[in-house]
C-alpha positions in Angstrom: 12.9 2.4 -48.3 12.0 3.3 -44.5 11.6 6.9 -43.1 13.2 8.1 -40.2 12.2 10.6 -37.7 13.4 13.9 -37.3 16.6 14.0 -35.4 17.3 10.4 -35.5 20.2 10.9 -37.2 22.6 13.9 -37.5 25.5 13.8 -40.3 28.4 15.0 -38.7 32.2 14.2 -38.9 32.9 15.0 -35.4 30.5 14.2 -32.9 27.8 10.9 -32.5 25.5 10.2 -35.5 22.9 7.8 -34.4 21.2 10.1 -31.7 18.2 7.6 -31.5 20.0 4.3 -32.2 17.2 2.1 -31.6 14.9 3.8 -34.2 17.9 3.8 -36.6 18.6 0.0 -36.0 14.6 -0.7 -36.4 14.4 0.9 -39.7 17.4 -0.7 -41.3 16.0 -3.9 -39.9 12.6 -3.5 -41.3 14.3 -2.9 -44.7 16.4 -6.2 -44.6 13.4 -8.3 -43.4 11.6 -7.2 -46.4 14.4 -8.3 -48.3 15.0 -11.6 -46.8 18.6 -11.2 -46.8 21.2 -11.6 -44.0 25.0 -12.3 -43.6 25.9 -10.5 -47.1 28.3 -7.8 -47.5 26.9 -4.4 -48.0 27.9 -1.1 -49.2 27.5 2.2 -46.8 26.7 4.9 -48.8 27.2 7.4 -45.8 26.1 11.5 -45.8 29.0 13.5 -47.0 29.4 15.4 -44.0 30.7 12.3 -42.5 33.9 11.7 -45.0 36.1 14.7 -45.6 37.3 14.3 -49.4 40.1 16.2 -50.7 42.5 16.3 -54.0 46.1 16.7 -53.0 49.0 17.3 -55.1 52.5 15.8 -54.4 55.7 16.0 -56.2 56.7 12.6 -55.1 54.0 9.9 -53.1 55.6 6.6 -51.9 54.0 3.4 -53.1 53.8 1.6 -50.1 50.2 2.3 -47.7 52.6 2.2 -44.6 54.2 5.1 -46.1 51.7 7.1 -47.6 49.0 6.8 -45.1 51.5 8.4 -42.3 52.0 11.4 -44.8 48.7 11.8 -45.3 47.6 12.4 -42.0 50.5 14.9 -41.2 49.5 16.9 -44.4 45.9 16.8 -43.4 46.4 17.1 -39.6 45.0 20.7 -39.5 42.2 20.1 -42.0 40.2 18.2 -39.6 38.8 18.8 -36.3 39.9 15.5 -34.8 43.4 13.8 -33.9 45.4 11.9 -36.4 45.3 8.8 -34.5 41.4 8.9 -34.6 41.7 9.0 -38.3 40.3 6.3 -40.9 42.3 7.1 -44.4 41.8 5.9 -47.8 43.2 7.1 -51.0 43.9 6.3 -54.7 46.0 8.0 -57.3 44.8 9.9 -60.3 46.5 11.6 -63.2 47.7 14.9 -62.3 47.1 18.6 -63.6 51.2 18.8 -63.6 54.2 17.3 -63.1 53.9 15.0 -59.8 51.4 12.8 -58.0 47.6 13.7 -57.4 45.9 12.1 -54.4 42.2 11.5 -54.0 41.9 11.3 -50.1 38.8 10.3 -48.0 39.0 10.7 -44.1 36.6 10.0 -41.6 36.7 9.8 -37.8 37.1 6.3 -36.9 34.4 6.1 -34.1 32.0 7.7 -36.3 32.4 5.1 -39.4 32.1 2.4 -36.8 28.6 3.8 -35.8 27.2 2.9 -39.1 29.5 -0.1 -39.3 28.1 -1.4 -36.3 24.5 -0.8 -37.3 24.7 -2.8 -40.1 26.3 -5.6 -37.9 23.6 -5.5 -35.5 20.9 -6.8 -38.3 22.8 -9.3 -39.4 25.0 -7.6 -42.5 28.5 -7.5 -43.3 29.9 -3.7 -43.9 32.0 -3.8 -46.8 32.8 -0.4 -48.8 32.1 2.8 -46.8 31.6 6.0 -49.2 30.4 9.5 -49.4 27.2 9.6 -51.1 28.4 12.5 -53.6 31.6 10.2 -54.5 28.9 7.1 -55.4 26.5 9.5 -57.7 30.0 10.8 -59.5 29.6 8.1 -62.3 26.3 9.8 -63.4 28.0 13.1 -64.1 28.8 13.2 -67.9 32.4 14.7 -67.5 33.7 14.6 -71.2 34.1 18.4 -70.6 34.7 19.8 -67.2 31.4 19.8 -65.4 30.3 20.6 -61.6 27.8 18.5 -59.6 25.8 20.5 -56.9 24.1 18.2 -54.8 22.2 19.3 -51.9 21.0 16.7 -48.9 19.2 18.2 -45.9 21.4 21.0 -44.9 24.7 19.5 -46.7 25.8 21.0 -50.0 28.3 19.2 -51.7 30.0 20.3 -55.0 32.6 18.5 -57.2 34.2 19.3 -60.3 35.2 16.0 -62.5 36.9 16.3 -66.1 37.7 13.1 -68.1 37.4 10.8 -65.1 39.7 13.0 -62.8 38.3 14.4 -59.6 39.3 18.4 -59.8 38.0 19.6 -56.7 35.7 18.5 -53.8 33.9 20.8 -51.1 30.9 20.1 -48.7 29.6 22.8 -46.4 26.3 23.3 -44.1 23.6 25.1 -45.6 21.7 27.3 -43.1 18.6 26.0 -44.3 17.5 22.6 -45.7 17.0 21.9 -49.6 13.3 22.9 -49.6 14.2 26.4 -48.5 17.6 26.8 -50.5 17.2 29.9 -53.0 19.2 30.1 -56.3 21.1 32.8 -55.1 22.5 30.7 -52.1 23.4 27.9 -54.3 25.3 30.2 -56.6 27.1 31.7 -53.9 28.5 28.5 -52.5 29.5 27.1 -56.0 31.6 30.0 -56.5 34.5 29.1 -54.1 35.1 25.8 -56.1 34.9 27.2 -59.4 37.6 30.1 -58.8 39.3 27.3 -57.5 39.4 25.1 -60.2 39.9 28.3 -62.9 42.8 29.1 -61.1 44.2 25.5 -61.2 43.4 24.5 -64.6 43.2 27.7 -66.3 39.7 27.0 -67.9 36.0 27.2 -67.0 33.4 24.5 -66.4 31.2 23.3 -69.2 28.2 22.3 -67.5 26.3 22.3 -64.0 24.5 19.4 -62.8 22.2 19.8 -60.0 21.0 16.9 -57.7 18.6 16.9 -54.3 16.4 19.6 -55.5 13.9 17.2 -56.3 11.1 19.4 -59.0 12.8 22.6 -57.8 16.0 22.1 -60.5 14.5 24.4 -63.1 13.9 27.2 -60.7 17.4 27.3 -60.7 18.7 26.7 -63.7 18.1 29.9 -65.5 19.7 32.1 -63.0 23.1 29.7 -62.6 23.1 29.2 -66.6 22.7 33.4 -66.9 25.8 34.0 -64.1 27.7 31.2 -64.9 27.7 30.9 -68.8 27.2 27.5 -69.3 24.5 24.8 -69.8 22.6 24.3 -66.1 20.4 21.3 -65.6 19.2 17.9 -63.1 22.0 15.3 -62.6 19.4 12.9 -64.3 19.6 14.6 -68.0 23.5 14.4 -67.4 23.2 10.6 -66.6 20.5 9.8 -69.5 22.9 11.9 -72.1 25.9 9.6 -71.4 24.0 6.5 -71.3 24.5 5.6 -67.7 20.7 5.3 -66.7 17.4 3.9 -68.3 14.0 4.7 -67.6 13.7 2.6 -64.8 16.8 3.8 -62.6 16.2 7.5 -63.5 13.1 7.5 -61.7 15.5 6.2 -58.6 17.7 9.3 -59.6 14.2 11.6 -59.2 13.3 10.2 -56.1 17.1 11.7 -54.5 18.5 8.2 -55.0 21.3 9.0 -57.3 24.3 7.8 -54.8 22.9 4.2 -54.9 21.9 4.4 -59.0 25.7 6.0 -59.4 27.0 3.0 -57.0 25.1 0.5 -59.1 26.5 1.6 -62.8 30.1 2.0 -61.4 29.8 -1.6 -60.4 28.4 -2.5 -63.9 
């Protein structure tokens, strides 16, 4: 790990992210120099605000990517603050909640993704997969029953609901304060919209809430959220350990807010 100075990187879907490119490149270069690797493919687990994620329902969806991508661009053209031709899109099918097809779609502004890819290229690495950090962390969520993950990183709060391997909802928004100043009531207020959407769409409530990015503060939030939401509330580490995804060594990384890295590694395994 290598720290970045305040303001060196500004995660956003619209504007330049690398506000101090030289500082970010120097930090990343130090990491790879210590690892003594060069010319290998890397996975870029980028901050959630960079990539917009949607779960879309279609009655019929084309099999050909050449037909599917224009359809998704058209469907989402009013949901993103940049032009369709600037958009990089990735998608996958999943089991629908009703007749038809559900499509999990990630999209980002191409020039923003290129900032991260060019950063890797500048230190001699080859960018391969680019993924939202919370999507990378989702394999750690025990979703045998409907479960909600609330994940804080800086001023970004991402909430996601998963149920037996199906992504049922995903929402990323900016908080007025960073993670050290988030209050339980503030978190609760921002969880409700996705909960309401899930209850309306799936006609059931969630069975558990898991928290990430709050460090040692998770216990401060658990009692209020459990009282209001009428379900168990705990850390993502607890969920991952119970489901057998994380051993004690990797658990230490989750506690250091490297859950996306551990989730990505467990997904590969």
